Biopython code that builds the backbone (N, CA, C, O; Angstrom):
import numpy as np
from Bio.PDB.StructureBuilder import StructureBuilder

atoms = [
    (1, "UNK", "N", (2.951, -14.196, 55.793)),
    (1, "UNK", "CA", (2.325, -14.651, 54.914)),
    (1, "UNK", "C", (2.270, -16.057, 55.111)),
    (1, "UNK", "O", (3.128, -16.844, 55.511)),
    (2, "UNK", "N", (0.824, -16.255, 54.671)),
    (2, "UNK", "CA", (0.022, -17.385, 53.771)),
    (2, "UNK", "C", (-0.092, -17.531, 52.427)),
    (2, "UNK", "O", (-0.163, -16.471, 51.805)),
    (3, "UNK", "N", (-0.129, -18.492, 51.827)),
    (3, "UNK", "CA", (-0.343, -18.518, 50.365)),
    (3, "UNK", "C", (-1.701, -18.706, 49.719)),
    (3, "UNK", "O", (-2.435, -19.364, 50.456)),
    (4, "UNK", "N", (-2.350, -18.293, 48.428)),
    (4, "UNK", "CA", (-3.929, -18.430, 48.439)),
    (4, "UNK", "C", (-3.604, -19.863, 47.558)),
    (4, "UNK", "O", (-2.476, -20.072, 47.112)),
    (5, "UNK", "N", (-4.844, -20.914, 47.345)),
    (5, "UNK", "CA", (-4.767, -22.202, 46.650)),
    (5, "UNK", "C", (-6.252, -21.845, 46.009)),
    (5, "UNK", "O", (-6.997, -21.109, 46.654)),
    (6, "UNK", "N", (-6.673, -22.380, 44.723)),
    (6, "UNK", "CA", (-7.603, -22.149, 43.861)),
    (6, "UNK", "C", (-8.611, -23.355, 44.749)),
    (6, "UNK", "O", (-8.343, -24.241, 45.560)),
    (7, "UNK", "N", (-9.707, -22.918, 44.199)),
    (7, "UNK", "CA", (-11.011, -23.798, 44.450)),
    (7, "UNK", "C", (-12.104, -23.881, 44.060)),
    (7, "UNK", "O", (-12.643, -22.775, 44.062)),
    (8, "UNK", "N", (-12.895, -24.868, 43.620)),
    (8, "UNK", "CA", (-13.669, -25.403, 42.667)),
    (8, "UNK", "C", (-13.107, -25.156, 40.974)),
    (8, "UNK", "O", (-13.314, -24.251, 40.165)),
    (9, "UNK", "N", (-12.212, -26.588, 40.908)),
    (9, "UNK", "CA", (-11.438, -25.438, 39.800)),
    (9, "UNK", "C", (-10.928, -24.435, 39.578)),
    (9, "UNK", "O", (-10.401, -24.359, 38.468)),
    (10, "UNK", "N", (-10.861, -23.552, 40.238)),
    (10, "UNK", "CA", (-10.045, -22.205, 39.881)),
    (10, "UNK", "C", (-8.656, -22.430, 40.227)),
    (10, "UNK", "O", (-8.353, -23.286, 41.057)),
    (11, "UNK", "N", (-7.648, -21.589, 39.539)),
    (11, "UNK", "CA", (-6.704, -21.367, 40.406)),
    (11, "UNK", "C", (-6.460, -19.841, 40.389)),
    (11, "UNK", "O", (-6.796, -19.032, 39.524)),
    (12, "UNK", "N", (-5.768, -19.628, 41.597)),
    (12, "UNK", "CA", (-6.196, -18.647, 42.665)),
    (12, "UNK", "C", (-4.747, -18.546, 43.304)),
    (12, "UNK", "O", (-4.234, -19.480, 43.920)),
    (13, "UNK", "N", (-4.226, -17.489, 43.123)),
    (13, "UNK", "CA", (-2.437, -17.514, 43.525)),
    (13, "UNK", "C", (-2.107, -16.207, 44.246)),
    (13, "UNK", "O", (-2.703, -15.156, 44.008)),
    (14, "UNK", "N", (-1.157, -16.328, 45.110)),
    (14, "UNK", "CA", (-0.861, -15.086, 45.703)),
    (14, "UNK", "C", (-0.626, -15.771, 47.214)),
    (14, "UNK", "O", (-0.403, -16.941, 47.522)),
    (15, "UNK", "N", (-0.798, -14.287, 48.214)),
    (15, "UNK", "CA", (-0.051, -14.419, 49.369)),
    (15, "UNK", "C", (-1.066, -13.002, 50.470)),
    (15, "UNK", "O", (-1.350, -11.841, 50.176)),
    (16, "UNK", "N", (-1.310, -13.707, 51.560)),
    (16, "UNK", "CA", (-1.788, -12.645, 52.089)),
    (16, "UNK", "C", (-1.148, -12.482, 53.279)),
    (16, "UNK", "O", (-0.683, -13.523, 53.743)),
    (17, "UNK", "N", (-0.941, -11.217, 54.082)),
    (17, "UNK", "CA", (-0.599, -11.244, 55.635)),
    (17, "UNK", "C", (-1.628, -10.431, 56.173)),
    (17, "UNK", "O", (-2.612, -9.968, 55.597)),
    (18, "UNK", "N", (-1.126, -10.275, 57.832)),
    (18, "UNK", "CA", (-2.070, -9.282, 58.321)),
    (18, "UNK", "C", (-1.675, -8.307, 58.841)),
    (18, "UNK", "O", (-0.457, -8.266, 59.019)),
    (19, "UNK", "N", (-2.441, -7.208, 59.268)),
    (19, "UNK", "CA", (-1.438, -6.540, 60.480)),
    (19, "UNK", "C", (-2.568, -5.662, 61.245)),
    (19, "UNK", "O", (-3.621, -5.094, 60.955)),
    (20, "UNK", "N", (-1.971, -5.816, 62.083)),
    (20, "UNK", "CA", (-2.921, -4.956, 63.241)),
    (20, "UNK", "C", (-2.758, -3.512, 64.006)),
    (20, "UNK", "O", (-1.676, -3.247, 64.530)),
    (21, "UNK", "N", (-3.468, -2.908, 64.043)),
    (21, "UNK", "CA", (-2.445, -1.688, 64.620)),
    (21, "UNK", "C", (-4.015, -1.904, 65.905)),
    (21, "UNK", "O", (-5.170, -2.187, 65.588)),
    (22, "UNK", "N", (-3.497, -1.659, 67.235)),
    (22, "UNK", "CA", (-3.967, -1.984, 68.508)),
    (22, "UNK", "C", (-5.306, -0.834, 68.348)),
    (22, "UNK", "O", (-4.791, 0.199, 67.921)),
    (23, "UNK", "N", (-6.527, -0.664, 68.493)),
    (23, "UNK", "CA", (-7.198, 0.944, 68.700)),
    (23, "UNK", "C", (-7.837, 1.759, 67.538)),
    (23, "UNK", "O", (-8.487, 2.792, 67.383)),
    (24, "UNK", "N", (-7.247, 0.631, 66.721)),
    (24, "UNK", "CA", (-7.541, 1.354, 65.158)),
    (24, "UNK", "C", (-7.857, 0.579, 64.092)),
    (24, "UNK", "O", (-8.164, 1.086, 63.013)),
    (25, "UNK", "N", (-7.808, -0.889, 64.312)),
    (25, "UNK", "CA", (-8.058, -1.739, 63.453)),
    (25, "UNK", "C", (-7.200, -2.452, 62.878)),
    (25, "UNK", "O", (-6.129, -2.444, 63.484)),
    (26, "UNK", "N", (-7.213, -3.208, 61.758)),
    (26, "UNK", "CA", (-6.025, -3.697, 60.585)),
    (26, "UNK", "C", (-6.430, -3.653, 59.278)),
    (26, "UNK", "O", (-7.245, -2.887, 58.764)),
    (27, "UNK", "N", (-5.532, -4.904, 58.576)),
    (27, "UNK", "CA", (-5.594, -4.677, 57.394)),
    (27, "UNK", "C", (-5.048, -6.155, 57.189)),
    (27, "UNK", "O", (-4.239, -6.815, 57.841)),
    (28, "UNK", "N", (-6.001, -6.512, 55.713)),
    (28, "UNK", "CA", (-5.038, -7.856, 54.774)),
    (28, "UNK", "C", (-4.163, -7.581, 54.177)),
    (28, "UNK", "O", (-4.709, -6.953, 53.270)),
    (29, "UNK", "N", (-3.596, -7.573, 54.062)),
    (29, "UNK", "CA", (-2.702, -7.419, 52.864)),
    (29, "UNK", "C", (-2.564, -8.359, 51.749)),
    (29, "UNK", "O", (-1.976, -9.421, 51.952)),
    (30, "UNK", "N", (-3.127, -8.035, 50.384)),
    (30, "UNK", "CA", (-2.784, -9.235, 49.548)),
    (30, "UNK", "C", (-1.712, -8.686, 48.542)),
    (30, "UNK", "O", (-1.611, -7.577, 48.018)),
    (31, "UNK", "N", (-1.164, -9.493, 48.469)),
    (31, "UNK", "CA", (0.150, -10.139, 47.891)),
    (31, "UNK", "C", (0.087, -10.677, 46.671)),
    (31, "UNK", "O", (-0.390, -11.811, 46.709)),
    (32, "UNK", "N", (0.513, -10.144, 45.123)),
    (32, "UNK", "CA", (0.601, -10.969, 43.715)),
    (32, "UNK", "C", (-0.262, -11.482, 43.608)),
    (32, "UNK", "O", (-0.258, -12.612, 43.121)),
    (33, "UNK", "N", (-1.663, -10.721, 44.120)),
    (33, "UNK", "CA", (-2.872, -12.280, 43.537)),
    (33, "UNK", "C", (-3.451, -12.102, 42.546)),
    (33, "UNK", "O", (-3.556, -11.108, 41.827)),
    (34, "UNK", "N", (-3.900, -13.217, 42.482)),
    (34, "UNK", "CA", (-4.414, -13.620, 40.672)),
    (34, "UNK", "C", (-5.026, -14.717, 40.773)),
    (34, "UNK", "O", (-4.618, -15.742, 41.319)),
    (35, "UNK", "N", (-6.677, -14.415, 39.907)),
    (35, "UNK", "CA", (-7.088, -15.716, 39.307)),
    (35, "UNK", "C", (-7.757, -15.891, 38.392)),
    (35, "UNK", "O", (-7.990, -14.854, 37.771)),
    (36, "UNK", "N", (-8.475, -17.329, 37.752)),
    (36, "UNK", "CA", (-8.504, -17.218, 36.724)),
    (36, "UNK", "C", (-9.970, -16.974, 36.566)),
    (36, "UNK", "O", (-10.523, -16.858, 35.472)),
    (37, "UNK", "N", (-10.524, -16.907, 37.649)),
    (37, "UNK", "CA", (-12.191, -16.740, 38.171)),
    (37, "UNK", "C", (-13.042, -15.512, 37.929)),
    (37, "UNK", "O", (-12.619, -14.574, 38.607)),
    (38, "UNK", "N", (-13.871, -15.263, 37.352)),
    (38, "UNK", "CA", (-14.534, -14.262, 36.864)),
    (38, "UNK", "C", (-14.632, -12.844, 38.014)),
    (38, "UNK", "O", (-15.156, -12.744, 39.124)),
    (39, "UNK", "N", (-14.054, -12.101, 37.365)),
    (39, "UNK", "CA", (-13.508, -11.267, 38.689)),
    (39, "UNK", "C", (-14.449, -9.914, 38.681)),
    (39, "UNK", "O", (-14.010, -8.880, 39.185)),
    (40, "UNK", "N", (-15.509, -9.954, 38.202)),
    (40, "UNK", "CA", (-16.441, -9.090, 37.827)),
    (40, "UNK", "C", (-17.285, -8.807, 39.512)),
    (40, "UNK", "O", (-17.997, -7.889, 39.918)),
    (41, "UNK", "N", (-16.874, -9.849, 40.038)),
    (41, "UNK", "CA", (-17.970, -10.116, 41.694)),
    (41, "UNK", "C", (-17.004, -10.753, 42.735)),
    (41, "UNK", "O", (-17.284, -11.782, 43.349)),
    (42, "UNK", "N", (-15.741, -9.998, 42.897)),
    (42, "UNK", "CA", (-14.977, -11.092, 43.843)),
    (42, "UNK", "C", (-15.392, -10.693, 45.089)),
    (42, "UNK", "O", (-15.626, -9.485, 45.138)),
    (43, "UNK", "N", (-15.572, -11.326, 46.167)),
    (43, "UNK", "CA", (-15.723, -11.017, 47.557)),
    (43, "UNK", "C", (-14.809, -11.506, 48.676)),
    (43, "UNK", "O", (-14.221, -12.563, 48.452)),
    (44, "UNK", "N", (-14.621, -10.967, 49.719)),
    (44, "UNK", "CA", (-13.865, -11.880, 50.751)),
    (44, "UNK", "C", (-14.351, -12.042, 51.932)),
    (44, "UNK", "O", (-15.143, -11.173, 52.295)),
    (45, "UNK", "N", (-14.220, -12.526, 52.343)),
    (45, "UNK", "CA", (-14.631, -13.092, 53.917)),
    (45, "UNK", "C", (-13.612, -14.072, 54.838)),
    (45, "UNK", "O", (-13.094, -15.138, 54.503)),
    (46, "UNK", "N", (-13.520, -13.451, 55.920)),
    (46, "UNK", "CA", (-12.790, -14.079, 57.114)),
    (46, "UNK", "C", (-13.707, -14.859, 57.606)),
    (46, "UNK", "O", (-14.771, -14.401, 58.021)),
    (47, "UNK", "N", (-13.291, -16.694, 57.633)),
    (47, "UNK", "CA", (-14.190, -17.715, 57.936)),
    (47, "UNK", "C", (-14.020, -18.380, 59.170)),
    (47, "UNK", "O", (-12.959, -17.779, 59.002)),
    (48, "UNK", "N", (-13.958, -19.121, 60.448)),
    (48, "UNK", "CA", (-13.810, -19.929, 60.607)),
    (48, "UNK", "C", (-13.259, -21.709, 60.123)),
    (48, "UNK", "O", (-14.112, -22.597, 60.152)),
    (49, "UNK", "N", (-12.280, -21.931, 59.845)),
    (49, "UNK", "CA", (-11.924, -23.175, 59.370)),
    (49, "UNK", "C", (-12.152, -23.053, 57.884)),
    (49, "UNK", "O", (-11.613, -23.926, 57.204)),
    (50, "UNK", "N", (-12.928, -22.029, 57.190)),
    (50, "UNK", "CA", (-13.027, -21.990, 55.813)),
    (50, "UNK", "C", (-14.809, -22.135, 55.842)),
    (50, "UNK", "O", (-15.477, -22.014, 54.814)),
    (51, "UNK", "N", (-15.228, -22.326, 56.786)),
    (51, "UNK", "CA", (-16.654, -22.617, 56.998)),
    (51, "UNK", "C", (-17.879, -21.328, 56.633)),
    (51, "UNK", "O", (-18.513, -20.598, 57.395)),
    (52, "UNK", "N", (-17.866, -21.435, 55.217)),
    (52, "UNK", "CA", (-19.034, -20.139, 55.185)),
    (52, "UNK", "C", (-20.373, -20.218, 56.442)),
    (52, "UNK", "O", (-20.974, -19.241, 56.888)),
    (53, "UNK", "N", (-20.591, -21.639, 56.811)),
    (53, "UNK", "CA", (-22.262, -21.556, 57.110)),
    (53, "UNK", "C", (-21.813, -21.074, 58.653)),
    (53, "UNK", "O", (-22.790, -20.651, 59.269)),
    (54, "UNK", "N", (-20.763, -21.044, 59.299)),
    (54, "UNK", "CA", (-20.295, -20.614, 60.533)),
    (54, "UNK", "C", (-20.257, -19.104, 60.696)),
    (54, "UNK", "O", (-20.601, -18.449, 59.713)),
    (55, "UNK", "N", (-19.874, -18.434, 61.836)),
    (55, "UNK", "CA", (-19.945, -17.218, 61.891)),
    (55, "UNK", "C", (-18.517, -16.357, 60.977)),
    (55, "UNK", "O", (-17.321, -16.416, 61.260)),
    (56, "UNK", "N", (-19.036, -15.769, 60.096)),
    (56, "UNK", "CA", (-18.034, -14.393, 59.311)),
    (56, "UNK", "C", (-17.986, -13.138, 59.616)),
    (56, "UNK", "O", (-18.630, -12.659, 60.549)),
    (57, "UNK", "N", (-17.242, -12.499, 58.882)),
    (57, "UNK", "CA", (-17.186, -11.653, 58.227)),
    (57, "UNK", "C", (-16.816, -11.042, 56.575)),
    (57, "UNK", "O", (-15.952, -11.257, 55.725)),
    (58, "UNK", "N", (-17.602, -10.475, 56.668)),
    (58, "UNK", "CA", (-18.113, -9.935, 55.175)),
    (58, "UNK", "C", (-17.085, -8.815, 54.887)),
    (58, "UNK", "O", (-17.349, -7.707, 55.354)),
    (59, "UNK", "N", (-15.970, -8.963, 54.192)),
    (59, "UNK", "CA", (-15.130, -7.984, 53.738)),
    (59, "UNK", "C", (-15.266, -7.027, 53.107)),
    (59, "UNK", "O", (-14.779, -5.902, 53.221)),
    (60, "UNK", "N", (-16.471, -7.788, 51.874)),
    (60, "UNK", "CA", (-16.965, -6.499, 50.734)),
    (60, "UNK", "C", (-16.644, -7.355, 49.847)),
    (60, "UNK", "O", (-16.190, -8.499, 49.885)),
    (61, "UNK", "N", (-17.145, -6.159, 48.492)),
    (61, "UNK", "CA", (-15.627, -6.687, 47.453)),
    (61, "UNK", "C", (-14.816, -6.376, 47.342)),
    (61, "UNK", "O", (-14.529, -5.315, 47.896)),
    (62, "UNK", "N", (-13.854, -7.056, 46.557)),
    (62, "UNK", "CA", (-12.564, -6.403, 46.411)),
    (62, "UNK", "C", (-12.748, -5.171, 45.804)),
    (62, "UNK", "O", (-13.782, -4.837, 45.224)),
    (63, "UNK", "N", (-11.934, -4.617, 45.908)),
    (63, "UNK", "CA", (-12.044, -3.152, 44.911)),
    (63, "UNK", "C", (-10.540, -3.472, 43.798)),
    (63, "UNK", "O", (-10.686, -3.247, 42.596)),
    (64, "UNK", "N", (-9.810, -3.747, 44.072)),
    (64, "UNK", "CA", (-8.825, -4.688, 43.385)),
    (64, "UNK", "C", (-8.832, -6.252, 42.996)),
    (64, "UNK", "O", (-8.918, -6.966, 43.995)),
    (65, "UNK", "N", (-8.773, -6.830, 41.980)),
    (65, "UNK", "CA", (-9.215, -7.913, 41.416)),
    (65, "UNK", "C", (-7.534, -8.386, 40.969)),
    (65, "UNK", "O", (-7.262, -9.081, 39.990)),
    (66, "UNK", "N", (-7.003, -8.084, 41.490)),
    (66, "UNK", "CA", (-5.589, -8.444, 40.847)),
    (66, "UNK", "C", (-4.274, -7.784, 41.497)),
    (66, "UNK", "O", (-4.401, -6.631, 41.909)),
    (67, "UNK", "N", (-2.953, -8.446, 41.634)),
    (67, "UNK", "CA", (-1.731, -7.389, 42.135)),
    (67, "UNK", "C", (-1.749, -7.467, 44.066)),
    (67, "UNK", "O", (-2.038, -8.379, 44.840)),
    (68, "UNK", "N", (-1.329, -6.147, 44.262)),
    (68, "UNK", "CA", (-0.809, -6.255, 45.540)),
    (68, "UNK", "C", (-1.778, -5.159, 45.908)),
    (68, "UNK", "O", (-1.904, -4.152, 45.211)),
    (69, "UNK", "N", (-2.549, -5.403, 47.162)),
    (69, "UNK", "CA", (-3.176, -4.105, 47.824)),
    (69, "UNK", "C", (-3.505, -4.588, 48.927)),
    (69, "UNK", "O", (-3.246, -5.755, 49.221)),
    (70, "UNK", "N", (-4.225, -3.641, 49.840)),
    (70, "UNK", "CA", (-4.696, -3.656, 51.450)),
    (70, "UNK", "C", (-6.797, -3.964, 51.416)),
    (70, "UNK", "O", (-7.482, -3.176, 50.762)),
    (71, "UNK", "N", (-7.291, -4.828, 51.980)),
    (71, "UNK", "CA", (-8.379, -4.900, 52.819)),
    (71, "UNK", "C", (-8.609, -4.518, 54.050)),
    (71, "UNK", "O", (-7.940, -5.112, 54.895)),
    (72, "UNK", "N", (-9.107, -3.972, 54.308)),
    (72, "UNK", "CA", (-9.434, -3.455, 55.877)),
    (72, "UNK", "C", (-10.316, -4.278, 56.524)),
    (72, "UNK", "O", (-11.190, -4.654, 55.743)),
    (73, "UNK", "N", (-10.467, -4.787, 57.829)),
    (73, "UNK", "CA", (-11.284, -5.123, 58.085)),
    (73, "UNK", "C", (-11.769, -4.575, 59.432)),
    (73, "UNK", "O", (-10.990, -4.227, 60.319)),
    (74, "UNK", "N", (-13.359, -4.510, 59.551)),
    (74, "UNK", "CA", (-13.697, -3.773, 60.955)),
    (74, "UNK", "C", (-13.013, -3.556, 62.552)),
    (74, "UNK", "O", (-12.712, -4.547, 63.219)),
    (75, "UNK", "N", (-12.863, -2.532, 62.934)),
    (75, "UNK", "CA", (-12.442, -2.295, 64.231)),
    (75, "UNK", "C", (-12.522, -3.009, 64.954)),
    (75, "UNK", "O", (-11.537, -3.340, 65.614)),
    (76, "UNK", "N", (-13.431, -3.415, 65.092)),
    (76, "UNK", "CA", (-14.347, -4.126, 66.412)),
    (76, "UNK", "C", (-14.227, -6.201, 66.220)),
    (76, "UNK", "O", (-14.781, -7.091, 66.865)),
    (77, "UNK", "N", (-13.537, -6.237, 65.388)),
    (77, "UNK", "CA", (-13.277, -7.893, 64.724)),
    (77, "UNK", "C", (-12.420, -8.239, 65.254)),
    (77, "UNK", "O", (-11.426, -7.593, 64.921)),
    (78, "UNK", "N", (-12.143, -9.276, 66.263)),
    (78, "UNK", "CA", (-11.262, -10.453, 66.649)),
    (78, "UNK", "C", (-10.741, -11.288, 65.826)),
    (78, "UNK", "O", (-11.107, -12.452, 65.660)),
    (79, "UNK", "N", (-9.493, -10.488, 65.041)),
    (79, "UNK", "CA", (-8.953, -11.939, 64.106)),
    (79, "UNK", "C", (-8.399, -12.763, 64.442)),
    (79, "UNK", "O", (-7.867, -13.444, 63.565)),
    (80, "UNK", "N", (-8.246, -13.089, 65.613)),
    (80, "UNK", "CA", (-8.170, -13.992, 65.982)),
    (80, "UNK", "C", (-8.399, -15.339, 65.999)),
    (80, "UNK", "O", (-7.679, -16.327, 65.856)),
    (81, "UNK", "N", (-10.094, -15.078, 66.299)),
    (81, "UNK", "CA", (-10.805, -15.819, 65.533)),
    (81, "UNK", "C", (-11.187, -16.201, 65.094)),
    (81, "UNK", "O", (-12.067, -16.996, 65.423)),
    (82, "UNK", "N", (-10.676, -15.827, 63.527)),
    (82, "UNK", "CA", (-11.098, -16.415, 61.888)),
    (82, "UNK", "C", (-9.349, -16.643, 61.692)),
    (82, "UNK", "O", (-8.427, -15.861, 61.926)),
    (83, "UNK", "N", (-9.339, -18.322, 61.062)),
    (83, "UNK", "CA", (-8.512, -18.128, 60.741)),
    (83, "UNK", "C", (-8.426, -18.609, 59.079)),
    (83, "UNK", "O", (-7.298, -19.013, 58.794)),
    (84, "UNK", "N", (-9.165, -18.633, 58.217)),
    (84, "UNK", "CA", (-9.313, -18.625, 56.855)),
    (84, "UNK", "C", (-10.236, -17.905, 56.052)),
    (84, "UNK", "O", (-11.452, -17.965, 56.234)),
    (85, "UNK", "N", (-9.450, -16.927, 54.779)),
    (85, "UNK", "CA", (-9.700, -15.753, 54.067)),
    (85, "UNK", "C", (-10.797, -16.766, 53.145)),
    (85, "UNK", "O", (-10.527, -17.957, 53.299)),
    (86, "UNK", "N", (-11.736, -16.556, 52.409)),
    (86, "UNK", "CA", (-12.138, -17.224, 51.614)),
    (86, "UNK", "C", (-12.743, -16.179, 50.199)),
    (86, "UNK", "O", (-13.891, -15.750, 50.081)),
    (87, "UNK", "N", (-11.869, -16.012, 49.475)),
    (87, "UNK", "CA", (-12.437, -15.014, 48.093)),
    (87, "UNK", "C", (-13.843, -15.739, 47.513)),
    (87, "UNK", "O", (-13.789, -16.952, 47.721)),
    (88, "UNK", "N", (-14.634, -15.478, 47.087)),
    (88, "UNK", "CA", (-15.776, -15.661, 46.453)),
    (88, "UNK", "C", (-15.946, -14.379, 44.867)),
    (88, "UNK", "O", (-15.689, -13.181, 44.750)),
    (89, "UNK", "N", (-16.410, -15.270, 44.055)),
    (89, "UNK", "CA", (-16.729, -15.164, 42.681)),
    (89, "UNK", "C", (-18.547, -15.315, 42.439)),
    (89, "UNK", "O", (-19.131, -16.350, 42.118)),
    (90, "UNK", "N", (-19.026, -14.286, 42.639)),
    (90, "UNK", "CA", (-20.866, -14.587, 42.601)),
    (90, "UNK", "C", (-20.945, -15.922, 43.733)),
    (90, "UNK", "O", (-20.767, -15.691, 44.929)),
    (91, "UNK", "N", (-21.105, -16.713, 43.456)),
    (91, "UNK", "CA", (-21.900, -18.015, 44.316)),
    (91, "UNK", "C", (-20.999, -18.806, 45.096)),
    (91, "UNK", "O", (-21.157, -19.208, 46.249)),
    (92, "UNK", "N", (-19.343, -19.102, 43.766)),
    (92, "UNK", "CA", (-18.304, -19.645, 43.788)),
    (92, "UNK", "C", (-17.868, -19.483, 44.717)),
    (92, "UNK", "O", (-18.043, -18.309, 45.042)),
    (93, "UNK", "N", (-17.293, -20.068, 45.491)),
    (93, "UNK", "CA", (-15.789, -20.249, 46.162)),
    (93, "UNK", "C", (-14.401, -20.606, 45.559)),
    (93, "UNK", "O", (-13.929, -21.736, 45.686)),
    (94, "UNK", "N", (-13.564, -19.289, 44.693)),
    (94, "UNK", "CA", (-12.684, -19.405, 44.238)),
    (94, "UNK", "C", (-11.159, -19.534, 44.722)),
    (94, "UNK", "O", (-10.161, -19.830, 44.064)),
    (95, "UNK", "N", (-11.294, -19.222, 46.059)),
    (95, "UNK", "CA", (-9.891, -19.132, 46.461)),
    (95, "UNK", "C", (-9.686, -19.303, 47.931)),
    (95, "UNK", "O", (-10.787, -19.419, 48.470)),
    (96, "UNK", "N", (-8.630, -19.367, 48.850)),
    (96, "UNK", "CA", (-8.631, -19.477, 50.212)),
    (96, "UNK", "C", (-7.347, -19.098, 51.182)),
    (96, "UNK", "O", (-6.785, -20.173, 50.979)),
    (97, "UNK", "N", (-6.714, -18.619, 51.807)),
    (97, "UNK", "CA", (-5.611, -18.692, 52.264)),
    (97, "UNK", "C", (-5.848, -18.654, 53.769)),
    (97, "UNK", "O", (-6.764, -17.934, 54.165)),
    (98, "UNK", "N", (-5.086, -19.387, 54.709)),
    (98, "UNK", "CA", (-4.611, -19.670, 56.004)),
    (98, "UNK", "C", (-3.771, -18.162, 56.822)),
    (98, "UNK", "O", (-2.637, -17.684, 56.876)),
    (99, "UNK", "N", (-5.305, -17.820, 57.416)),
    (99, "UNK", "CA", (-4.871, -16.253, 58.023)),
    (99, "UNK", "C", (-3.450, -16.616, 59.047)),
    (99, "UNK", "O", (-3.605, -17.469, 59.921)),
    (100, "UNK", "N", (-2.343, -16.066, 58.924)),
    (100, "UNK", "CA", (-0.954, -16.669, 60.227)),
    (100, "UNK", "C", (-0.949, -15.106, 61.100)),
    (100, "UNK", "O", (-0.206, -14.942, 62.068)),
]
sb = StructureBuilder()
sb.init_structure("model")
sb.init_model(0)
sb.init_chain("A")
sb.init_seg("    ")
for serial, (resi, resn, name, xyz) in enumerate(atoms, 1):
    if name == "N":
        sb.init_residue(resn, " ", resi, " ")
    sb.init_atom(name, np.array(xyz, "f"), 0.0, 1.0, " ", f" {name:<3s}", serial, name[0])
structure = sb.get_structure()
């Protein structure tokens, strides 16, 4: 599991792990996730080196904004291409975690 770090002056903590099931897809497991950012519009993105201008996978709005929960990624996602998860609140990047 990798740990979150805050971005743009925000405190974002917790950890993330990846579970892949061949032929089915996978989940990102958020553990003890917490942020001081506005949680009304949190979205998660799989990125290459944290660069949102390159190829990304929009995982959509987080259904839970704190604690431990899973976020599925699309079945056709080659998770090995993406190494940083970015969490945004509105237009601001508020946290990131390396995907191990």
